C-alpha positions, 0 to 999 in steps of 0.5 A: 728137264732138257737132254744133251744130245750127244752123237747123232747117226745120219743115214744117207750120205748123199747131198742131204745127208753129208751137209746134215752132218756138216751142220751138225759138227758146226754146233760141236755135235759129233755124228756118224755119217752112214751109208749102204755098202756097195754089192762090189765093194771089199775092204775099205771100199765099204765106206766108199759112199759115205767117204764120197758124202763127207768128201763132197761136203768139205769140197762144196762152195758155199761151204758146208762146214765152218771150218774144214777140220770141223769134219774131224767130228764126223765118223762115216760108217755103213748101216751094217757097222751101226748095225753090229755096234749098236750097244757100243755106240749108244750104251743100250743093251737094247738091240735094233728093233725087229722094224729097223733091222729089216728096212735096213736090211743089215742086220743078222737076228 
């Protein structure tokens, strides 16, 4: 039985993570590009690392996206966002496992 991948979370918005999200978008798969919250960040600046990774992928030469418009399939966020939104994003009532919560360092118990 084949399962269709509908959404993917990419943890880390550096060179590799941003390009992985771009390749997923090229294949038509939406993704969440997530990174840590910078210690001094507040408001919209909380997503600045993920935003910078996505922007670098859009501007990269050679191009990471087949078409720049495919960047719309990438949603930026933070690891804290995914921890709080896990049930809504996955449709699962299960919480992140204790191992993931502690390794991500972001989820309240």
